[in-house]
N, C-alpha and C positions, 0 to 999 in steps of 0.2 A: 604251626610252622616249626621246623627243627631249630635247635639251638645253634647259634652262630659261634662256633668254637674259635678259640684263640689260636694263633700260629703255633704256640708251644703245645697246646693240647692236641692239635692236629699232628704235629711231629711225634708226640708220644704215641698216638694211635698208630700212625704209619710204621713206626719202628717196632711196634709190638708184633707185627707180621714178619716172620722170618723168611723173607723172600730171597733166599740165596738162589743164584742163577740156576743151579741144578734142580731146584724145586719149583712148585707152582706159585704163581702170584695171584691166583683167582680170588682167594678170600680177601686180599687187600682191595682188588678192583671191585669186588662186590660191595665192600664197605663204602668205598668212594662213591660208587654209583648211587647207593642208598642215601648217603649224606647229601649229595647234590640234588637228588630227587626230593628230599625233604625240604629243599629250598626252592623247588619249582624249576630246577635246571635239568633239562634232558641231556643224558650222556649217551654216547655211542661206543661200540667196541669193534676192535679187530680181534678175531678169534683165530689163534694159530691152529692150523689143521693137523699138525703133527705132534703137538705137546700141549699139556694143560696150562696154557698161558694166554692172557688177554692183554691188549692195550686198550686205553680209554681216551676218548677225546670229547670235548664239549665246547659250546659257543654261548656267550651271553652278549646282550646288547642288540643293536639293530641287525636284522638279518641281511647283511650286505658284506661285500668283500672289503679287504683292507684291515682285518683284525690284527692285533698284536697277539702272538702265540707264545705262551709260556710252556717250555718243553723240559720234561724231566724223565728219568727212568726209574722204574720201581724195583729193579733187582739190586742186590748187594752181593759182595764177595763173601766167601766162607769165613767162618771164625775158627775152623778146625785147627787145633794145634797152637793157637795163639794164646799167650798168657794174659787173659783179660782179668782185671781187678773187680769188674762189676758184670752184671748180666748184660750181654751185648744187645739184647732185644728189649731193654728197658732204658729209658733216658734217666741218667743220674747227673745232677748238677754238683760240681765241686770246683772250687777255686776259679770261678769265672768261666767255666767250661761246661758244655753239655756233652756227656759221654754216651756212646751207643753206636751200634753198627748202622751206618747210614746217616748219622747226624750231619756229617760233612758231605758224603758222597752217596746219594744226594737227596735223601728224604727231608732234610731241612728245607731245601728249596721247594720240594714238592708240596710241603705243608704251607709254605708261604704262597705258592701259586694257587693252591686250593682256597686259601683265605682270600686272596685277591679276586678270584673268580666269583666267589659268593658275595663279596663286598661290591664288586662291579655290578652284579646282577641287581642287588637291592638298591644301589645308587641310581640305576637307570642311566647308564653311561651312553654317550652319544656316538662313541666309536667302539666297535665290538672288541671283546677279549676272548681268547680261546685258550684251552689247556690241552696238552698232549702228553700222556703218560705211557711210556713204552716198556718193553721188557728186553732182556738179553743184551743190554748195552755192555755189560761186563764180560761177555764172551765174544765180543767182536762187533758190537753195534748191529746185530742181525735183526733185531725186532723193529727198529724204526722204519726201514724202507717199506715193508708191507703196511705198516700203520699209516705212513704218509700217503701212500697210494689209496688206502681205504678212506682217508679223510676227504679226498678230492670230490667225489660225487655226493658227499653227505653234508659237508659244511661249506659255507662261502669261503673262497680262498683267502687265507691270511696273507699279509704282505711283509711282516717283520717278525722274526722268531728270536726269542731270548732263550738260549740254552743255559740252564742254571748250574752247570758244573762249577765246582769251587774255584773261584778266581779272585778271592778277597774283594769282591764287588768291583773289580776293575773290568774294563771293556777289552776283552780278548778278541782280536779281529782275524787271527790266522792260526791254523795248526797243521801239523803234518798229516798226510794221508797214511794209510796203512793197508797192508795185505799180508796174508799168512797162509801157510800150507801145512797140513798134517802130512808127515812123511813116514812111510813104513818100508824099511829095507828088509827084504826077504832073502836070507842067505841059505847056506847048506851046512849042516852039522857034521863035523868029524872030530876025532880026538885032536886036541891042540898040538900034539907031537907031529901030526900030519896036516898041519894047517894049510899047506900049499895045495892040498887036494880038495879042500872045502872053501867056502866063502863065509867069512866072518862078517855078519851084518853090522855089528858095531864098528868094526874097523873100516868097512866101506862107508858107513854113515859118517865116520870121522872125517873122511875126505870132503864131504859136503859141508861139515861144520868148519873145517879149515878154510874152505872157500869163503865162508862168511867172514872169518877173520881177515882174509886177504882183501875182501871187498871193503871192510871197515877201515883197514890201513890205507887202502887206495883212496877212499872217499875223504878220509881225514887229511890226507896230504894234498888234496886238490883245492885250489882257490875257490871259495864259495861264490855263487852268484849273489847279486844284490838282494834278491828275495830270500835265498837260503841263509844269508848272513843275519837275518832277523831272528833266527831260531838258535836254540841251545840244545844240542850241538848243531852247528850250521851245515850239516850234511846228512844224507840218508844213512840210517843204521840198519844192520842185519843182525838178527839175534836168535839164539836158541836158548830157551830158559829151562826146559825139562827134557830128559832123555831116559829111556828104559829099554832093557833088552837082555838077552842071554839067560842061561840056566845054570852054568857052573864055570869055575875058573879054567877048567881044562877041556872045555868044549867050545868049538867055534860057534859063535852066536847065530842062531837061525833067524832071530827077529831083532830089529831095532826100531824104536818109535821115537820120534821127536817132531817138534813144530818149528818151522823156519818162518820167522816174521820179519817184515820190512816196515820201517817208519820212514816215509818218503817225503822229502822237502817239496813244497809247492814249486812248480816249474819243471819237475822231473816226472816222467811217466811211470806210475807205479806198475802198470801192466808190463812195461819193458823189464822191470826188475823180476817179475814173475817169469817172463820168457827166458831171461838170463839164467835163473835158477833151474828151470826145467831143462835147459841146454846142458847145464853141468850135471844134472841128475842122469840124463841119457848117456853122458860120457862115462860116468861111474858105473852105470848099469851095464854098459857094453864091456867094461873091464871085468865085471863080475861074471858075465855070461861066457866069457872066453874060458873061464875055469869050470863053471857048471852052468849049462844052458838054462836049467830050470830055476833061475834066480831072477829077481826083479826088484824094482823100486816103485812103490805105489805112492802117488802124490794126489791129494785131494784138497781143494780150496777150503780154508777155515774161516776167513773173514776178508772183507774188502771194504775199506772205509775211505771215502774221498777226502782230500784235504779241504780245509776251510781257507778259501782264498780271500785275502784282503779286498774289500770292495771300495771303489771310489765313490765317495758321498753315499755310502750305504745307509738305508733308512734305519735298520736295526742299530747299527753303530751310532748314528746320530742321536737316536732316541736315548740310548743308554748314557751317552756322554752328557746329554742335556740334563738328565736326572741325577747322575752321579757327580758331574763336574770333572770327571777324569778325562784328560786330554792327552795322556801319554800313550805310547805305542806298546802293545803287549802281544806277544806271540808265545805259543806253547808247543811242546813236542808230542804231547799225548793226543790221541784222537777222540772225537766226540761225534754226536749226532748232528752237529751244526753243519758239517760239510754235506750231509745227506739231505738236510732241508734246503741248503743252498743249491744243490744239484737238482732239486725238484722245483726250483724257481722262486724260492723265498730269499729275502735278504736275511742274513743270520749273523748273530754275535753271541759270544759266551760271556755271561755275567751271573755270578752266583756267590753266596756267602761261603766262607770257609777257605781253608788252605789245602791245595791238592797234596801237600806233603803229609797230611793226616789221613788221606784216603787209603783204605785197604790195611791200615795198621791195627795192631792190637790196641785196645783202649782208644779207638777212634773218637775224635771229639770235634766240636765246633765251638769257637769262643762265643760266649753270650753276646759280646759286643758285635761280632760278625752277624749273628742271627738277628740281632736288633737292627743292624744296618740293612739287612735284607728286608726286614719288615718296613723300615722307613722308605726303602726304594718302592715297595709295593704300594704303600700309601700314596706316594707321589705319582706313581703310574696310574692308579685308579682316578686320582684327581685330574690328571691330564686327559683321561678318557671322558671325563664329564664335561670338559670345556669345549 
C-alpha cells in the first residue's frame, strides 16, 4: 500500500509541478491518479480535446448519491516578471508562512482535499466523499463545466460542493458572475498627417473603453439592490486590463486588441451586459466603415462564469458553518467554479484556507496557521462522514 502523505507533503508535491495555465497539467494529474491508485481509489478523467490538459475526479465511500464534493483547480497564474525571493515552485517556510506559487490559490486546498479523500477511504466513511480537480480556472473558469458534465454519468451525483478558494476558512455564500470578450478592432493605415482618410484602430477602440468608463460611473451612482449591496463594490464593473496595437507613432493603427470584462452582481443579467457591449461595438464599427468600408470590429467570447447565488438553507453552507462555527455573511466580487456547480444542480459554498489578497502575487504565501485550520476542517469533515 502506498504511503499516506501528510497535507504538507502533498502540497509540496503539487506545487513542484509548474502548472501555469498556458502549459499542460497532465504530469500533475498523472501523479495524483497514481497516488490515489496506490490507495485503492479509482480516479476518472475529463480529457480536453483541444489542448494537453486533464481534469480528475474520484469517489470514496458508499456508491450512492449525496456525496460531499471537494472542488479545486490545478492551474496557477504565471510568475513571469515577478520579483520572487524564493523558487516559486518549491515550498519554503519562513516566519509562519509557506511561500510558493499556488500555496494560497489553491494547491494548498487541493493537498488538503487529497488528504481527506484518502483518509475517508481508509476510514470507511458512511457518507461518500468526492474530489474534483479542474484546469483553466485562472483563464476564465473554462475547464470546470466540461468536467462537471463528464462527472454526471460516471459518479453518483454529489449534493454539496465545497470550493476551496482562499476565504480564510469563512463560508462565502455568494459571488459576482462574469463574462468577457476578446475585441479586435481592424482599422486602416495611413500617415497620421492624413488621419481623416484612415481609421485608427486604437482611437476607435478608445471609444469602447470610454463606454466602459461611462458604464462604471453610471453603475456607481445608482442605488444598489438589496442583493447587490452585499458586495464590494455593490455594482457591476466593466474593465479593460490590457491593450495592444499600432506600429509607429506616425501611422494610424491598423490593429487594436483588448479584452472587455464584466463582473456582474447577482440579480442582473450578465448576458444583457454582453448584448449592450455588442450594441456599442456595432455603433463604433458603423462610424469606422463610413470612412473606410473595409474595417471592422471582431468580438469573440472569452469566458462566461455564472454568479454564486446565496441559497436559502443551502446544504453546503449549513455543513461548512457547522464545522467552522462561522455564522457571519460573506460575499466576494471575484468569480469561482462554485457558480458553475450550482448551475449544474449542486448546493455550493466557498471555503478554503488563505487570503485572496495573496493570490497571484509575487512571493505568494499561505499562513501556516491557515493551512493548519484547513487541515482541522478536513479532520472534522471526515469524522462527520463516519457517523
